C-alpha positions as CSV (number, residue, x, y, z in Angstrom):
1,M,-10.9,-11.7,-7.9
2,L,-9.0,-10.4,-10.8
3,K,-11.5,-7.5,-11.1
4,S,-11.0,-6.4,-7.6
5,T,-7.2,-6.6,-8.0
6,L,-7.3,-4.5,-11.1
7,I,-9.6,-2.0,-9.4
8,A,-7.3,-1.8,-6.4
9,A,-4.2,-1.4,-8.6
10,C,-5.9,1.4,-10.7
11,A,-7.1,3.1,-7.5
12,G,-3.6,3.1,-6.1
13,L,-2.2,4.7,-9.2
14,L,-4.8,7.5,-9.1
15,M,-4.7,8.3,-5.4
16,S,-2.1,9.7,-3.1
17,T,-0.1,7.1,-1.1
18,G,-2.2,7.1,2.1
19,A,-5.6,7.3,0.5
20,W,-5.9,3.7,-0.8
21,A,-6.4,2.3,2.7
22,A,-9.7,4.1,3.0
23,D,-10.7,2.9,-0.5
24,C,-9.9,-0.7,0.4
25,A,-12.0,-0.5,3.5
26,K,-14.8,1.0,1.5
27,M,-14.6,-1.8,-1.1
28,A,-14.7,-4.3,1.8
29,D,-17.8,-2.6,3.1
30,E,-19.5,-2.7,-0.3
31,K,-18.7,-6.5,-0.5
32,K,-20.2,-6.8,3.0
33,L,-17.0,-8.6,4.2
34,A,-16.5,-9.1,8.0
35,G,-13.9,-10.7,10.3
36,A,-10.9,-12.5,8.8
37,A,-12.3,-12.2,5.2
38,R,-12.4,-8.4,5.6
39,T,-8.9,-8.2,7.1
40,S,-7.5,-10.5,4.4
41,F,-9.2,-8.5,1.6
42,I,-8.0,-5.1,3.0
43,T,-4.4,-6.4,3.5
44,K,-4.2,-7.7,-0.1
45,C,-6.0,-4.6,-1.6
46,E,-3.5,-2.3,0.2
47,K,-0.6,-4.4,-1.0
48,D,-1.8,-4.5,-4.6
49,A,-2.5,-0.8,-4.6
50,S,0.7,0.4,-2.9
51,P,3.7,1.4,-5.0
52,A,6.6,-0.9,-5.0
53,A,9.5,0.4,-2.9
54,S,12.9,0.7,-4.5
55,P,15.6,-1.8,-3.5
56,A,17.6,1.0,-1.9
57,C,14.6,1.9,0.3
58,E,14.0,-1.7,1.2
59,K,17.6,-2.1,2.1
60,S,17.6,1.0,4.2
61,A,14.5,-0.2,6.1
62,A,16.1,-3.6,6.6
63,D,19.4,-2.1,7.8
64,K,17.4,-0.1,10.4
65,K,15.4,-3.3,11.3
66,L,12.1,-1.6,10.8
67,A,8.8,-3.5,10.6
68,G,5.1,-2.7,10.5
69,A,4.0,0.9,10.5
70,A,7.5,2.2,11.0
71,K,8.7,0.4,7.9
72,A,5.8,1.6,5.9
73,S,6.3,5.2,7.0
74,H,10.1,4.9,6.2
75,L,9.4,3.5,2.7
76,K,6.8,6.1,1.9
77,K,9.3,8.9,2.9
78,C,12.2,7.2,1.1
79,M,10.2,6.8,-2.1
80,A,9.0,10.4,-1.9
81,D,12.7,11.6,-1.4
82,E,13.8,9.5,-4.4
83,K,11.0,10.9,-6.6
84,A,11.9,14.4,-5.6
85,K,15.6,13.8,-6.5
86,K,14.6,12.5,-10.0
87,G,12.0,15.2,-10.7
């Protein structure tokens, strides 16, 4: 379990923001997971691999009452905008 978490975290650091979902699905395929086990694995893998959103971005999403894909998209754009301002 720890090994898969570390692999997912390292993969997330090396890949662009949207690419880890495909890797998590590929890892689930390699483990021959199906049904609820596959869904749970992919969800945890994506969560572990995704960069943590800043508190300002989280607050912005909460203020807009975003959830699901809309929240994920907003956080991704917000984090990219913050990174661009810093760099």
